[in-house]
N, C-alpha and C positions, 0 to 999 in steps of 0.2 A: 073361611073367608066369605064375606058377603059380596053380593054382586051377581050378575048373571053367570051361569056356567059357560065356560068357553069350550066350544066344540071343535074349533080349528086345531088340527094337529100341530103340536109343537108350541102351542100358546097356553098360558095359564096365568092366573092371578098369583101374586106374591104379597103376603101380609108384611107390611113394613113396620117393625116394632118401634116404639118410642117411649118418651116420658114427658110429663108436663108438670109444671108447678106455677106459682104465681107470676114467674117471669115469662112464661110462654111454653112452647112445645119444641121438642127435638125428635126427629125420626132418623133412622139409619138402616143401612143394609150392610151385612158383613158376609165375607166369603164363608161358605159352608152353612150359613144360617139365612137361607132365603136366596142368596146369590150363589149360583152353582158354577160360576166361572170366574177366573181372575180377570178383572177389567183391564183392557188395554187402551181404551179411549173413552173419554167423557165429553159430551157436548150438550148444549141446551138450545132449545128452540124458543124464541120470544119475539115479540114485536111482529108477529105474523099479521099481515094486512087482512082486513075483512074480505072474505070470499076466496082467500088463497089456501093452498094445501102444502103439505110437506110429505116426504116419503115418496109414495107411488113407485115402489120397487120391491124386490126381494133380494135375499142374500144367499149365496151358496154356502158360505162358511161362517158368517157372523151371526151371533145371537145378540139380542138387544133386551134391555130392561128399560121401560119408560115409566117415568113418575111425573104426574102433574103436581109441581110444587106450588103452583098458583093457577087459578082459573080452571078452564076445562076445554076439552076438544073431543071429537069422535075419532075412534081408531077403527078402520075398516080392515079386516083380516081375511085372507083367502089362501087356503092350502092347496088349491087346484081342484078340490072337491067341495069343500064347505066354505061358504062366505058368511061372515058374521061381523056385526058392528057393535062395539062396546064404547062406553064413555069413560074417559080419563078425567077425574074430577076430585080425587081424594089423595092427599100426600101419604096416607097410610096404606095405600093399595097400589102396587106396581104391576105393570103388565110385562110378562116375559114373552118375547116374540122369537121363536126358534128359527132355524135355517129353513129355507124353502117355503117361506110364507111371504106372500105379497102383502104389503101394508101401506096404508095411506091415512094421513091425519087431516081432518077437515073440521069445519065449524068451530074455529077457535074463538073463545070468548075473549073480550078485551082484557088485556094485561095477563094473558096466559103465559106460563113458563113451563116447559117440559124438559126435564133432565133425561138424557139418554146415556145408558151405560152399555158399552159395546165390548164384545169378547175378543175383538181383533182390531188391529190398526187399519186405517183407511186403505183400501185397495180397490180401485175402480174395476179391476178385472173380475172381482167376485160379486159385483152387483148385477142384478137382472133388472134392467130398466125398461124393456119392451115386454108388455103383458103377454103377447103371443109366444115369444121366446120363453118366458117364464112357464107358461102352461105346457109347452113342449118338454122343457127340461125337467119340470117337477114331475110330469108323467113318466118320463124315462127314469128319473131318480127313484120313484116309488116302486118300480118293478124289481 
């Protein structure tokens, strides 16, 4: 997989296979072939206004896979020890964000669309939305 090595615990690049012909391209993720969990929820981010962000939280239970199907943005990742920023800009490269990782998406190019595949249904109780609480809990979880 090309791209920067991700050092944040619980995060990695996933190669998204595909095919192309004169009609265009198709890419896909399949359970057990790059996608390590059964998806419970799909959503997409689009029409993000200039200067705005998405995310800015962590999850106790949910894993995510993010794919930039159009455009680009920056993904800021933090496992409580290591912080790293990567760029989502290639529909053949997905970003797996594991549990206990603070993530924030910024710098959305015009017409960007990010598809997010989640391992669990929406449950507000499993979100960590306060960074100080995240740091405390991720530190306790790591012990």
